[in-house]
C-alpha positions in Angstrom: 77.4 -12.5 -33.1 75.6 -10.4 -30.6 77.6 -12.3 -27.8 80.8 -11.7 -29.6 79.9 -8.0 -29.8 78.9 -7.8 -26.1 82.1 -9.6 -25.2 84.2 -7.1 -27.2 82.5 -4.0 -25.6 83.2 -5.5 -22.1 86.7 -6.2 -22.8 87.1 -2.8 -24.4 85.7 -1.2 -21.3 88.2 -3.0 -19.1 91.1 -2.0 -21.4 89.9 1.8 -21.3 90.1 1.7 -17.5 93.9 0.9 -17.8 94.6 3.6 -20.3 96.3 6.6 -18.8 98.8 9.4 -19.8 102.5 8.6 -19.5 105.9 10.1 -20.2 106.2 8.2 -23.3 103.1 9.8 -25.2 104.1 12.4 -27.8 101.2 14.9 -28.2 100.7 16.4 -31.7 100.6 20.0 -32.4 98.3 19.5 -35.2 95.4 17.2 -36.3 96.6 14.3 -38.4 94.9 11.7 -40.8 95.6 8.1 -40.0 94.7 4.8 -41.6 94.1 2.1 -39.0 93.2 -1.4 -40.3 92.7 0.1 -43.8 90.1 2.7 -42.5 90.7 6.4 -42.5 90.3 8.6 -39.4 91.5 12.0 -38.2 93.2 12.4 -34.8 92.6 16.0 -33.4 95.4 18.4 -32.4 96.7 17.7 -28.9 96.3 13.9 -28.9 99.1 11.3 -28.8 99.0 7.5 -29.3 98.9 5.6 -26.0 98.6 2.0 -26.9 98.3 0.5 -30.2 97.0 -2.7 -31.8 95.2 -4.3 -29.0 94.2 -7.7 -30.3 90.9 -9.5 -29.7 91.9 -12.9 -30.8 90.9 -14.3 -27.4 87.3 -13.3 -28.4 87.5 -15.0 -31.8 87.4 -11.8 -33.7 89.9 -10.2 -35.9 89.4 -6.8 -34.1 92.2 -4.3 -33.3 92.0 -1.3 -31.2 94.2 1.9 -30.9 94.1 4.5 -28.2 94.8 8.2 -28.3 94.9 10.5 -25.2 95.7 14.1 -24.5 96.9 15.9 -21.5 93.4 17.0 -20.4 92.3 13.4 -19.9 90.6 13.3 -23.2 90.4 9.8 -25.0 89.8 8.5 -28.5 89.4 4.7 -28.7 89.0 3.2 -32.2 88.1 -0.5 -32.8 88.0 -2.0 -36.1 86.5 -5.6 -36.6 88.0 -6.9 -39.9 86.0 -10.0 -40.0 82.6 -8.5 -40.1 81.7 -10.6 -43.1 78.8 -8.5 -44.4 76.8 -8.4 -41.2 74.3 -5.5 -41.0 74.4 -2.4 -38.9 71.6 -3.9 -36.8 74.4 -6.3 -35.4 76.1 -3.4 -33.8 73.0 -2.1 -32.0 73.3 -1.5 -28.2 70.3 -0.9 -26.0 69.5 2.8 -25.8 71.6 3.6 -28.8 70.0 6.1 -31.4 70.5 5.9 -35.1 72.7 8.7 -36.2 74.5 9.9 -39.3 78.1 11.1 -38.9 79.9 12.3 -42.0 77.8 10.2 -44.3 78.0 7.0 -42.2 74.8 5.6 -40.5 75.3 4.1 -37.2 74.5 3.9 -33.7 75.3 6.6 -31.1 75.4 6.0 -27.3 77.0 7.0 -24.1 78.5 4.5 -21.7 81.1 4.9 -18.8 82.0 8.5 -19.7 82.7 7.8 -23.4 80.4 8.7 -26.3 80.4 5.9 -28.9 79.5 5.7 -32.6 79.3 2.2 -34.1 79.1 1.8 -37.9 79.9 -0.5 -40.9 82.4 0.5 -43.5 83.7 -1.9 -46.3 82.5 -5.0 -44.4 84.3 -3.9 -41.2 82.5 -3.2 -38.0 83.9 0.0 -36.4 83.4 1.5 -32.9 84.8 5.0 -32.1 84.7 6.1 -28.5 85.5 9.7 -27.4 85.2 11.7 -24.2 83.8 14.8 -26.0 80.9 13.9 -28.2 81.6 16.5 -30.9 85.1 14.8 -31.5 83.0 12.0 -33.3 82.6 14.4 -36.2 86.3 15.1 -36.3 87.5 11.5 -35.9 85.1 9.7 -38.3 86.0 10.5 -41.9 
């Protein structure tokens, strides 16, 4: 499972490198609650969806990712792995991560390639949220 997670994180970092603002993004004037893969999140004011439903079937996982960006180069990346099958939070550990509680969820917090990540488990789903501003983790994770 660790190999699957490492592969997912590597693939996610590659995708993040290709995400950029374009004329098709509609930025929101207010924060909004979303449900992505049956998990609730909040997207702060000023962000618009950039890419949606990136599929990780090539990695043998039922994971999907959505991307939100703002005009100031801020990013929010949400990945939900729906086939987590009751694996523990320890399976999401990454070297150097610290155990953190965000809005009632215990998980791992770490920084990599300019993004601050929070990895946690909710309803048998592995969830990874990455943001450019670490305080946004408390806004996005519900």
